MDAnalysis code that builds the backbone (N, CA, C; Angstrom):
import MDAnalysis as mda
import numpy as np

u = mda.Universe.empty(156, n_residues=52, atom_resindex=np.repeat(np.arange(52), 3), trajectory=True)
u.add_TopologyAttr("name", ["N", "CA", "C"] * 52)
u.add_TopologyAttr("resid", np.arange(1, 53))
u.add_TopologyAttr("resname", ["MET", "LEU", "LEU", "GLY", "GLY", "LEU", "PHE", "PHE", "LEU", "GLN", "GLY", "ILE", "GLY", "VAL", "VAL", "GLY", "GLY", "SER", "THR", "MET", "THR", "GLY", "GLU", "ARG", "LEU", "TRP", "VAL", "PHE", "ILE", "GLY", "LEU", "VAL", "MET", "LEU", "LEU", "GLY", "GLY", "LEU", "ALA", "VAL", "LEU", "ILE", "THR", "GLY", "VAL", "ARG", "GLY", "ARG", "ASP", "ARG", "ARG", "SER"])
u.atoms.positions = np.array([
    [21.731, 3.911, 6.126],
    [22.662, 2.853, 5.953],
    [22.575, 1.897, 7.147],
    [22.429, 2.447, 8.296],
    [22.457, 1.591, 9.514],
    [21.178, 0.722, 9.555],
    [20.061, 1.270, 9.204],
    [18.825, 0.467, 9.199],
    [18.898, -0.575, 8.043],
    [19.460, -0.201, 6.948],
    [19.640, -1.207, 5.877],
    [20.489, -2.373, 6.340],
    [21.534, -2.070, 7.043],
    [22.400, -3.095, 7.589],
    [21.712, -3.978, 8.550],
    [20.882, -3.349, 9.416],
    [20.093, -4.105, 10.351],
    [19.085, -4.998, 9.723],
    [18.393, -4.464, 8.721],
    [17.392, -5.226, 8.038],
    [18.050, -6.444, 7.305],
    [19.204, -6.186, 6.724],
    [19.968, -7.302, 6.058],
    [20.312, -8.342, 7.013],
    [20.863, -7.958, 8.162],
    [21.274, -8.945, 9.186],
    [20.058, -9.726, 9.742],
    [18.970, -9.075, 9.883],
    [17.752, -9.772, 10.289],
    [17.285, -10.739, 9.273],
    [17.364, -10.299, 8.002],
    [16.930, -11.136, 6.921],
    [17.743, -12.420, 6.772],
    [19.023, -12.348, 6.999],
    [19.888, -13.559, 6.953],
    [19.878, -14.348, 8.240],
    [19.216, -13.841, 9.235],
    [19.071, -14.596, 10.492],
    [20.138, -14.372, 11.557],
    [21.022, -13.387, 11.334],
    [22.077, -13.076, 12.290],
    [21.497, -12.371, 13.540],
    [20.576, -11.415, 13.313],
    [19.925, -10.689, 14.400],
    [18.502, -11.278, 14.538],
    [18.207, -11.757, 15.695],
    [16.873, -12.362, 15.878],
    [15.921, -11.439, 16.660],
    [14.751, -11.994, 16.971],
    [13.829, -11.300, 17.818],
    [12.751, -10.526, 17.105],
    [12.498, -10.758, 15.833],
    [11.435, -10.046, 15.156],
    [10.804, -10.964, 14.096],
    [9.743, -10.496, 13.487],
    [9.130, -11.289, 12.415],
    [9.967, -11.162, 11.137],
    [10.923, -10.265, 11.082],
    [11.772, -10.111, 9.929],
    [12.862, -11.181, 9.882],
    [13.143, -11.773, 11.014],
    [14.252, -12.736, 11.115],
    [14.086, -13.859, 10.157],
    [15.077, -14.124, 9.352],
    [15.078, -15.242, 8.455],
    [14.230, -15.086, 7.219],
    [13.632, -13.923, 6.977],
    [12.823, -13.658, 5.831],
    [13.692, -13.096, 4.688],
    [13.681, -13.791, 3.544],
    [14.531, -13.353, 2.443],
    [14.227, -11.995, 1.870],
    [12.960, -11.575, 1.963],
    [12.556, -10.244, 1.524],
    [13.364, -9.178, 2.169],
    [13.623, -9.303, 3.463],
    [14.330, -8.246, 4.195],
    [15.825, -8.207, 3.879],
    [16.342, -9.335, 3.340],
    [17.725, -9.293, 2.832],
    [17.825, -8.271, 1.671],
    [16.900, -8.400, 0.706],
    [16.905, -7.494, -0.447],
    [16.565, -6.056, -0.098],
    [15.545, -5.850, 0.764],
    [15.252, -4.499, 1.236],
    [16.410, -3.864, 1.935],
    [17.071, -4.649, 2.804],
    [18.236, -4.136, 3.534],
    [19.378, -3.764, 2.613],
    [19.626, -4.594, 1.572],
    [20.689, -4.276, 0.625],
    [20.418, -2.983, -0.163],
    [19.130, -2.861, -0.584],
    [18.790, -1.654, -1.330],
    [18.949, -0.418, -0.472],
    [18.535, -0.447, 0.802],
    [18.689, 0.667, 1.709],
    [20.119, 0.964, 1.990],
    [20.893, -0.080, 2.185],
    [22.354, 0.078, 2.466],
    [23.050, 0.713, 1.309],
    [22.804, 0.211, 0.115],
    [23.477, 0.740, -1.070],
    [22.993, 2.127, -1.438],
    [21.701, 2.390, -1.190],
    [21.190, 3.770, -1.401],
    [21.819, 4.743, -0.484],
    [21.906, 4.373, 0.800],
    [22.534, 5.277, 1.776],
    [24.028, 5.529, 1.465],
    [24.697, 4.492, 0.985],
    [26.100, 4.647, 0.645],
    [26.233, 5.559, -0.561],
    [25.361, 5.457, -1.537],
    [25.410, 6.362, -2.728],
    [25.150, 7.803, -2.305],
    [24.187, 8.020, -1.383],
    [23.916, 9.412, -0.927],
    [25.148, 9.950, -0.146],
    [25.785, 9.109, 0.631],
    [26.915, 9.530, 1.399],
    [28.098, 9.910, 0.430],
    [28.377, 9.072, -0.538],
    [29.455, 9.323, -1.476],
    [29.164, 10.603, -2.308],
    [27.883, 10.786, -2.744],
    [27.535, 11.946, -3.479],
    [27.695, 13.222, -2.650],
    [27.298, 13.138, -1.379],
    [27.470, 14.304, -0.499],
    [28.871, 14.635, -0.237],
    [29.783, 13.674, -0.040],
    [31.118, 13.952, 0.182],
    [31.831, 14.494, -1.020],
    [31.517, 13.940, -2.187],
    [32.114, 14.476, -3.425],
    [31.639, 15.891, -3.708],
    [30.385, 16.190, -3.455],
    [29.853, 17.513, -3.648],
    [30.507, 18.548, -2.785],
    [30.776, 18.155, -1.535],
    [31.369, 19.074, -0.584],
    [32.817, 19.384, -0.941],
    [33.570, 18.372, -1.484],
    [34.958, 18.585, -1.865],
    [35.051, 19.537, -3.071],
    [34.111, 19.499, -3.914],
    [34.157, 20.387, -5.141],
    [33.931, 21.834, -4.782],
    [33.106, 22.083, -3.737],
    [32.762, 23.458, -3.340],
    [33.945, 24.157, -2.647],
    [34.843, 23.412, -2.056],
    [35.935, 24.064, -1.280],
    [37.118, 24.462, -2.167],
])
């Protein structure tokens, strides 16, 4: 999730200093990574609650 957030911020130009800065492709890659990480986190938390 953290890397997805970083990639997203670089893609929209908030975080500079790399070739990813300002590239629209990294906005989409970052969003996919961020949402995928969030889905894994939610699934893991829900699974842990059911076992207890």
